[in-house]
C-alpha positions as CSV (number, residue, x, y, z in Angstrom):
1,M,2.0,22.9,1.3
2,T,3.1,25.2,-1.4
3,A,4.7,24.4,-4.7
4,A,7.9,26.1,-3.3
5,A,8.1,23.8,-0.2
6,S,11.0,21.4,-0.4
7,P,10.5,17.7,0.3
8,L,12.3,18.2,3.7
9,D,9.9,21.0,4.6
10,I,6.9,18.9,3.7
11,A,8.0,16.0,5.8
12,K,8.8,18.2,8.8
13,Q,5.4,20.1,8.5
14,F,3.6,16.7,8.3
15,L,5.4,15.5,11.5
16,K,4.7,18.7,13.3
17,A,1.0,18.4,12.7
18,M,1.0,14.7,13.6
19,E,3.0,15.5,16.8
20,A,0.1,17.7,17.8
21,L,-2.3,14.9,16.9
22,D,-3.9,17.2,14.4
23,Y,-4.8,14.5,11.9
24,D,-6.8,16.8,9.6
25,A,-3.9,19.2,9.2
26,G,-1.3,16.4,8.9
27,L,-3.1,14.3,6.4
28,K,-3.3,17.2,4.0
29,F,0.4,16.5,3.3
30,V,-0.3,13.0,2.1
31,A,-1.4,11.7,-1.3
32,A,-4.7,9.8,-1.7
33,N,-2.7,6.7,-2.5
34,V,0.0,7.1,0.1
35,E,1.6,3.9,1.4
36,Y,2.4,3.9,5.2
37,A,4.5,0.9,6.4
38,N,5.5,-0.1,9.9
39,P,7.3,-3.1,11.4
40,P,5.1,-6.1,12.3
41,P,2.7,-6.5,13.8
42,I,1.4,-3.1,12.5
43,G,2.2,-3.6,8.8
44,T,1.3,-1.5,5.8
45,V,-1.8,0.6,5.2
46,R,-2.8,2.8,2.3
47,G,-4.4,6.2,2.0
48,P,-5.0,8.9,4.6
49,A,-7.8,6.9,6.2
50,G,-5.4,4.0,6.7
51,I,-2.9,6.2,8.4
52,R,-5.6,7.6,10.7
53,A,-6.9,4.1,11.4
54,V,-3.4,3.1,12.7
55,L,-2.4,6.3,14.5
56,E,-5.6,7.6,16.1
57,P,-6.3,4.6,18.3
58,F,-2.7,4.0,19.1
59,F,-2.1,7.6,20.3
60,A,-5.4,7.8,22.2
61,P,-3.7,7.4,25.6
62,T,-1.1,10.2,24.9
63,L,-1.4,13.5,26.6
64,E,1.5,15.0,24.6
65,N,3.9,14.0,21.8
66,E,7.3,15.2,20.9
67,F,9.1,14.1,17.8
68,R,12.7,15.2,18.1
69,I,14.6,15.1,14.8
70,L,18.1,14.0,15.4
71,R,19.5,13.7,11.9
72,E,18.1,14.4,8.4
73,A,19.2,13.4,4.9
74,V,17.6,14.3,1.6
75,N,18.2,12.8,-1.9
76,G,15.9,14.4,-4.4
77,Q,12.3,13.4,-3.4
78,V,13.4,11.1,-0.6
79,V,13.7,12.4,3.0
80,I,15.1,10.3,5.8
81,L,14.6,11.6,9.4
82,E,16.1,9.9,12.4
83,R,13.9,10.8,15.4
84,L,13.3,10.3,19.0
85,D,9.6,10.0,19.4
86,R,8.5,10.9,23.0
87,H,5.0,10.2,24.2
88,K,3.6,11.5,27.5
89,L,1.2,9.0,29.1
90,A,-0.7,9.5,32.3
91,D,2.1,8.2,34.4
92,K,5.3,8.5,32.4
93,W,7.1,9.5,29.2
94,V,7.8,6.7,26.7
95,E,10.6,7.1,24.2
96,L,11.1,5.3,20.9
97,P,14.0,5.7,18.5
98,V,12.5,5.9,14.9
99,T,13.9,6.4,11.5
100,G,11.3,7.6,9.0
101,V,11.7,7.4,5.2
102,F,9.4,9.7,3.1
103,E,9.0,10.1,-0.6
104,I,7.4,13.3,-1.7
105,H,6.0,13.9,-5.2
106,D,4.1,17.0,-6.4
107,G,4.1,18.4,-2.9
108,L,2.6,15.3,-1.2
109,I,3.9,12.3,0.7
110,T,3.4,9.2,-1.4
111,Y,5.4,6.8,0.8
112,W,6.1,6.8,4.5
113,R,8.0,3.9,6.3
114,D,8.9,4.1,9.9
115,Y,11.7,1.8,11.2
116,F,11.6,1.0,14.9
117,D,11.7,-1.9,17.4
118,A,8.0,-2.6,17.9
119,A,8.7,-4.6,21.1
120,T,10.3,-1.5,22.6
121,I,7.1,0.5,22.3
122,M,4.7,-2.3,23.0
123,S,6.4,-3.2,26.2
124,Q,5.9,0.3,27.6
125,W,2.4,1.1,26.1
126,P,-0.8,0.7,28.0
127,S,-2.9,-2.3,27.2
128,A,-6.1,-1.7,25.3
C-alpha cells in the first residue's frame, strides 16, 4: 500500500489477501469508514470490523478460496472487477460469479460493493 500503487493495484492486493483469508493483511487496504455492500440478505456494513464480521464467519467452512479476475475496468478512483469466486469446501468446490466495485482514495478502499446472486451461493453453502 504505497503512494505509487494504482487503484487497480490496491483492489487486486486487497482481494489477494482476502482470498488467502488473511483478514489482518487485507483490512490494511480499507479506510476506517469503508462501506461494504452486498445483496440482501447480507446488506451493508461499515468499517474494517464490519467487513470481518461478515466474511470471517461466512468463510469459516472454506478450505481454500480462489478469486479469478475475468475482466477489469478503471475510471479514476473507481475499479470494477468481474470475478469468478471459487470456494473449496470439505466435499466440493462452489463457484459464484461476482462483480466488485471499489472506490479508492488516498491509497485506501473507501467503498466496496459486490454484485452477485445470493440464492446461487446460499443454495450451495453449508448450513450453520
